[in-house]
C-alpha positions, 0 to 999 in steps of 0.5 A: 933749766937753770936760772941765773939769780937774781931772776925777776918775773911779773905777771902784769896783774900786779905781782912781781917776784924776784928769786934772789938766791938758793941756800943749800941745806942737807934736807933741801934747797931753800929758795929766797925771794922778794915779792911786790904785790899791788893792792888787791892782787895775789894768787888764787887758792893753791897748794904746794904738795912738797914745799913749805912757804913763808913770808915776812912782811917788809912793808904793807899788809898781807891778807891770807887764808887757809882753805876753810878758815877765816881770812887773816892779816899780817903787817910789817915785821910779822911772818906767816908760814904755809905748811906743805899740803895746805891749800892757801892764798894771799893778797895785798890787803892794804892801800900801798904796794905789799913788799915781802921777803919769802922762802920755799923749801925745798925749792924743787921746780918753783922757779920754772913753774912760777916763771912759766905760769907768769909767762902764760898769763902774759901770753893770754893777756888775762889772769887765766894762763894761756890754755895749752901752757896751763894744761901742760904745767898743771898736768905735768906738775900735778905731783907738786902743785894744785890750783884749788879754785879750778873746778875739779871737772876742768882739772881732771877732764878738760885739761888732760884733753887739752894737754893731749891735743897740745902734744898732737899740735906740737904746742910744747916745744918751748918746754923742751928743757922743762925740769922733771917733776918731783914726785911725792915721797 
């Protein structure tokens, strides 16, 4: 699935992402993006198994946390990097819209995955993505991403069952052009 860049997504919960460009480098494409996050909003604890991710705060204050570590903060002009395999979360820790420039390397399936998660949130009308879409995305792309705040029983037992039911009910036709997941090296 190819996206024309720039490509903008939002999840109606206070997060907007603009995928601006891909920089082709010998060791993997870098996806450059901007994000705008409303006060208090941001993604839950998650892991990118195959990608490094970084942000430079352009305006506002970002709160961030690595699993098991204390909360930290960065202000305009400061940068943070999350190394692949490190569970992390971030949020707008200020009173105004947080504006950052960010990157993911290698890009892999990031545009598709994040676009699909945001669309599934819109479909459900809440922070939890629509259940069949969530099952599809979390099961299919488990080699790339993990939602750490989701209970293990839900991830390992409930979602695989929902995924199989979704396949039986033909719930995934809209994912027919989904990119193949990237496997761990």
